[in-house]
N, C-alpha and C positions, 0 to 999 in steps of 0.2 A: 725119207720121208727126211727133208731139206728144213730144219728148225734156222740153223743159221745160213742166213742169204749169200755173208761178204761181209770182209773185213776189207775198211779205209786202213789204209797207213798215213802219218801227217809227216814228215820231217821237218816242217817248221816246227815243231815240237819236242824237236832232237834235242835234250840236256847237250849233247855233246857230239861232234863227229871224229875223237879220236880214241874213246874207249869202245867195247865191242858191248854189247850190239850192234850201235850206233855208227860204228867205221865200216859197219860192213855196206857197198855199194849193192846189194839186189835189196837192202830194204830203204835205200835214200832212192834207187830209181822208180822201187815200186810200185802206185797210184793205188792200185785193189788186187784183192784178193777173190774172184767169184764161187760160191761153190754150186756145184750144177746136179749132184749125184750126195745120194747117201753115204756112200763112203769116199774118201778121198786120202787121196795118197802124199806128205812131204814127204819127198827122196832128195841124197844130193851128200856129196863128201863131209866128213867128221867137219863143222867150222864152219858151213856157209851159212846157218842160222832157221834150219828146221824145226830143230828141238824149243829153241829160244823163243820162237813166234809159235808154235805149240803154246807152251805153256803161257807167254803172252793171254791167247787166245779165251784159254782156260781162265784166268785172272779176272781176264777183261769179260768174261761171261755169268759171273758171281760164282763159278766150280773152285770147291777148296781143292789144293795141293796137299795132301797128305804127305809130313817129312820129318823128320830126326829134327828134336828141339835142338840140338848139337851140331853145327855143318862147320865145325873149324875148316880156318885154309890160312897156309902162307902168305899168300900177297889176297889183299880181296879188289873186289871191281865195286866199286862204289856202285855204277851202272848198270850191273848183269841183269837183274830182275828188271829193269824200268819199261822194257820194250810196252807195258801193254797201259803205260802213259799215256802213248804216243800214236796209239791207234785208237780205231771205235767200230763198231761191231752192227750189222742191221739183219735183225730179224724178220721172218713169215708172218710168223700169229705171232709177236711175242714171246720173250723169255724161255725156254726149258732146264728143270736139274738136268744134273748129270754127273760125270767124274773123272779125273784122271791117272788115269796109271803109267807108271813107270814100274820098273823090274828092284830097283834099290828100294823105291819109295812099301812095292805090295809087302816085302819081307818086312817093313818095319811094322806094316800094318799089320801082315799073319799073327806077328807076335802081341803085339794090343789085343789082337781080337783074341788071340785066347787064351788072354788072362780075365777080359771081360767074361770069357765064357764059362770062367771059372763059378764064378757069380750067377750068369747067366744063360745055360745050355744053348736055350731057343735060340740065342744069336746066331747060332752056327746056321738055321733053317735058311736063310737068309742069303749062307754062299755054299750049296749045294748038301748042308748038310753035316759035314766033316768037319774035323779038327785039319786047319789047314798046313799046318804045321808036320802034320802027322805025314801026311801023304808026301809023294817026293816035291819038288819046287815045282814040275814042269804038270803034274797031275791037280797041285795046289793050283796054281793058273787056270789053268781050265775049266777047272769048278769055280772058280768065281766068276771066269768069263759067262760061262752059259747061265749061274744063276742071277748076275747081276743085269746085262746087256737082254734078258727078256722082261726089263723093266723102263717103257715108254722114256727115253733122257737123248741129251748127247752127250758120247763120248770121244774123248784123248787118251788117244795113246804114242809112246815115245818108245820104242823098238821091242814091242815087246818079243821079239823074235830073238831075243837076248841069251833068253832061260829057258827055251824050245827045242827042242829035237825036229831033224827034219819032218819027221809024220805027225809029232804036234804041232807043226805049223799049217797042215795041210788040213789039220782038226780045225782051226782057227781059222784059215780060208773057209772050209766048210760052213762053220757057222756065223760069219759077219755072211755070209751069202744068203743065209737060212733065214736070218734074224733079218739082211735086209729087204726081203721078200713082202716079208710082217707087217712090213711099212713103221714101225713106233721107235727107232730109232737110229740116229744118224751120227755116223764115225768121222771121225779127222785125225789121221794116221801117220806116224813119222817114224821111217824104217828105211832098211837095208836090203832088206827080204826080197832074192823075186816070186819066190811064195805066193808070198801077199798078195806081193805088185802084182801079179798076174788074172787077182777077180775083176772077173767079170761085171758090168755096171757098175763103175766105178773112173773117177779120174785124178792123175798123177802129178800132181804140179814138183816141178822140177827148182832146183834151190842153184843149178849149177853155172846158170847163165847171170846177162845181165840184169835180170827181172824174173822175177817168179812170173811160172809160164807152164802152161799148159803139155806134157810130153807124151807121145804114146809111147807100149810097155813095149815094143823091142829096140825103142832107140833109148831107151835107158841106160845109162854104163852100168849098173849092174846087171840087166839082162845078157846083152852084150859080154861081160866081164866072165862068166860063170859058163854061158855057154860055149865060147870059145875056147874057156878051163876045160870044161870035160869034152870036148873034140882033141883034147891035145897037151895034154897036164903036163907034160916035159917044157914045151914051149916057154909054161908059167917056172919053174922051177930055176929058181938060180939062188943056192946058198950063201953067194958071195954079195947079193945084193939087201941082204938084210942088216 
């Protein structure tokens, strides 16, 4: 299912060109990204802008990003969260509701949900029927994914592999495939995981070049690096390079 058809990037609306993320050439050079699949992956090295665009899309689509009230920084970037102001989105049949997932966000959300459940335990029914904080982190994530993504909507996931074991990643991959076949949800996922990137019937956009562009699974740096490492790990082991 495709709800969000396209994002347009408007460099003429960038407030500055010397602060992140507006100093990234990839945002200055990319005019638009068209979503053709129910599952879309953003892939690239850290700092290339994939998570930043994911957040900007969520904001632009009216989806709340749950976060801690206190987020102290030694050095503030006044433009770090402003990319959403310089993009526009196009829907297929009008906006839909959804959610944004991030590992740190989830940890704070789970603790808050636990406090709410003290007064209303039925709230846990929306997330697998169990307390999220009494399960292991990976188990609580999968409980959340299985419950939340059965609801029609647009879902953003920022590096969900962070707290998942390889076997749990395979479980998440199969869950995405299953939900995609049902046709009630659209996923946009920023990831480094070659497990998730192997998802059939999905599209991958690379952030490692001059523009945001589609890339084949086998052509991603992540696939190549993991494959070469598994074939010959000794070739990559060099403590002196750390």
